[in-house]
N, C-alpha and C positions, 0 to 999 in steps of 0.2 A: 223492204222494211225488215223482213226476217234476217236478211243477210247482214244488215247494219247491226241488229241486236246480237247476232252471233259473233261479229267482229269485236263488239264492245266486251262481250263476255270473255272472249279469248284474251284481250288486252288486260282486263281486270284479273283474270286467273294468273297471267304472267307476272303482273305487279305483285300480287299476293304471294306467289311462289318465291320471288326474289326477296321480298320483305321477310318471309319466314326463314329463308336461308341465312339472311343477315343476322336476325335475332338469335338463331341457333348458334351461329359462329361466335357472337359476342358472349353468349351464355357459357359456351365451352371454354373460352379464353379466361373468363373470370371465375369459373367454378367447375370442378370436375367431380364425377361420381363413379365410385368403383362398383364391382359386381355385387357387393353387399349393401348397396344403397347409401353408403357413407359419403357425405360431401367433403370436398377438399378446398383449400385456400392457398394463397401465395404467401410465403414468408421470405425474409431476407437471409442470405448466406454470404460468406466471404468469398469473393471472386478470386482473390489472391491472398497470400499470407499478409497479415496486418501486424506489424511489430508493436510492442508496448510504447505508448506515447504518441501514436500516429493520429493525425487529424483526418477524419473520415471524409472521403470524396466519392463521387459516383463510380469511379473505376474500381473501388474496393468492394462494391456490393453487387450481387446478382440475386434475382428472384427465382425461387423454386416452388413447386407444388407439393403439398403434404396433406394427408388426411387430417381433417379438423380435430379428430380425437387424439392424434399423436403429436400435435403441436405443443411444445413445452410452454410452461407459464413464463411470461416475460419475453416471448419471442418478438422480434422486430418485424412489423408487417409492411412497412414502406421505407423507401430510401430517405424520405424527408424526416423520419423519426430519428435518424442517426447522423445525417449529413452535417458536417461542421463540428461534431462532438469528438472527444479524445478517447482512444482506447486505453483503458487502465490495466490491460493485460494483453499478452500475446495471443493472437487468434490465428488458427491454421486455415489454409485454403479449404473451402468446402464446409467449414464449421458454421452452424446456425448462429446468427447474431442474437444475443440476449441483451436486454436493456441494462442489466446490471454490469455489463462489461464496458460501459461507456459513461463518461462524465461530461457535463457542459463546459464549454470554453467561453466564459462570459467576457473576461478582459485580462490583460496582463500576459505573462508568459505561459507556455504550455505546462511548465512545471507546476504552477500554482493550481491548475485544474486537476492535477494528479494527487494533490494532498487531500487526504480524507478530512471530513468534518471533525472539529475538535482536536486536530493534530497539527503539527508544525514541521516544516522542512529545516533541517540543521546540517550544515556542511562541516565535515571533518577533514583536516589536512592529513594526507598520507604520503608515503613514498612507494616505490615499486616493490619493496619487500613487505612493508606493513600492509599494503593494499593487496595482499595475497598474490603477489607477482603479476598484477595486472588482470587477474581473473574476476574482479568485482564488476558486475554488469547491472544495469537497471533491471529491477524485478527480482534480484537475489535477496536473500535474508541473511542478516549478520548479527553477531553478538558484539557488544562494546566492552572493551577492557580498559581499566584505568590503572596506571602505575604511578606510585609516589615513593619518595624516600623517607624512611622513618629516622628521625634525627637521633633518637636515643640509641638505636642499634646500628645506624649507618648502613642499613640494608634496604633494598628495593622491595616493595610489596605490590603485587598485582591482584586484581579481583575483577570478576565480571559484574558490571553494574547495570547493564541493560541486555536483555535477551530477545532474539527473534524480531528484529526491526527491519523494515523494508528499505532497500536501496532505491531511491527515486532517480538519481542521476549520477554519472561519473564525469568529472570536470563539468563541461557545459552541455553534455549530451544526455537527454532524457530517454533515449531509445537506442537500440543497437540491432543490426540485422545479422550479426555474426557472433560466434562464441570465442573468437580468437582473443588472446590476451592483449590488453591495451594499457600502456603505461599512463597512469593518471596522477594528478597531484591533489585532487580533492574528490571526496565522495559525499553526496547529499543523502541523508537518511530521513525517515519519517518517524517522529516521536511525539509524545505528548508534551504540553507546556511544562509540566512538573519535571519530566525527564530532561527537558532542555535546560532548565535551571540547574539541576544537579550536574549535568554534563559540562556546563560552563564552569561551575565551581571546581569540578575534578580536573578539568583541563588546566586551570590556573595552578593546581597543586602539583601536577606532573604531566604525563603524556597520555594520549588516548590512542588505542589501537583497535582494529576491527578484525574479526575472524569470520570466515565464510561458513554458513550453515548448510547442512544437507536439506533439500526441499521437503523430504519426507519426515524430517524431525519436527514433530508437532508439540514440542515442549511449550508450556504456558508461559507467556511473557511475564516478566517481573518488573516492578518499579525500581528505578535506580535508588540506591541508598547513599546517603551522605557519608563522607569520610568520618570514621569514628574519632572522637575527640580524645586527645591524650589525657591520661589520668593525672590529676594535679599532684605535684611533688609534695611529699611530707617533709616539712622543715623541723629539725630538732631544736628546741629552745630550752636551755637549762633553767631549772627552777630558780626564781629569785627570792624564794621564801626559806628562812631557816627556823629550825625549832630549838629552843633553849630549855633545858631541864633545870628546875630550881628545887633544891632539897633543903627543907627546914625541919630539922629534928626528924620526926617520923613522917612528915608530910612531903610529898613529891608532887610538883606541878610542872606543866610544860606550856611555854608561850611561844607563839609564832611571830617572827619579826621579818620585815622586808629589808633587803640590802639597800 
């Protein structure tokens, strides 16, 4: 009788020990505690470099442990939060993934997902010289110059009509893994609807060119201006009214008559 009870107690003790070890292992995997008693959690980081315009897959993401108090706001906590989304900026390997770096890809092309709200994508035709010898790449920022011919002086006039706009794509590529020059024939930039209207009008008046900006130049963007209208010509018209002086004795009078 006592032998059976002792055997049962031994089995129960073994089962409880195994259960306690399993629960402890699960707790350690899901949450860590440092020497100061601060709890940690898992956040998502880039397993490899993620170029601008890349659709996020499982191979791009790895999970790392961090102290809860040091996790930045907007940090991605699970793969499901970013899988299938588009990176709107280049992300380096090992960099923490932040929700603001990704946009949803609902439908259409990848490029449409990269366009910010209330903005439009506009394609400008270029050649290998105007396109900064092929060094325009997605993610760069450019200024837009318009050139037109002034008829009265027969001289070309150029002015910067839009500053600090983002390059979304070169030709049909919305991302690039290298910084080598690429000869392109079209550059797609991101502008407002009002700027798009002005840009179309100025393109009809002359030519459009792009200049590459330094990424550290934080000049405030300006709204494109319409081409100034030529001042109306003043036409000289000779007077058609004549004045006749009439003298009668000591009286002098003047009368105006039309031709």
